[in-house]
C-alpha positions, 0 to 999 in steps of 0.5 A: 580417241582414247581421251575421256574427260568428265571435267575440263576445268579439272583436266586443265588444272591437272596439267598446270593450266589456269582454267579460264572460261576462254581456255575451257571453251577452246579445249571443249571445242577441240574435245567435242569437234575432233576436227583438227581445226585451224585457229580461224576455225576455232575463232569462228566457232566461238566468237559469237558465244564469246564476243571478247575472244580474239584470234590472238587469245585462241593462238596463245591458248593453243600454244599453252596447250602444246607447251603443257603437252595436252595438244599437238600441232599438225602441219600437213600443208605448209601454209596450214597449221591445225591442232589435235588433242589426241596425244596417242601415236596415230596418223592422219589422212587429209582429203585433198577434195573436202579438206577433212583430216581423219585420224588413222590407227597405226601399228606401232611395231611397223614404225619401229626401227633399229636406227632409232633404238638409241634415240629419244623420240620427241615428235612423230608425224605420219601423214597421208594425202589423197581423196577420202571415200566420201568424196570418191563416192560422190 
């Protein structure tokens, strides 16, 4: 992932986000784990360290990150929303066996289309599903 952050508080401030302790911990989780988590995954990971944390706070924090364009929503399965702080154009592969989501480098030239030349692209999604090499080897 191309994003390198030395000071999460300063990074949030630069994106007009007040760096509260909870917001910094949620962003730190996203930055360090890079596991395309759900709200539940983030909540379970942080609730012992932050007893006052609620799922609503995690959800609202993630929505703020999306609004300020420092996070993206990933919806590969209709009933599962995940989050990613890698804002560069890339794809995702979800393993149907273990549930992990992997980042994929994408050749942007292959994604270009004359039909899109006169359009303003606001979102892009490229997903693959299958069985990852780790699950295939087990």
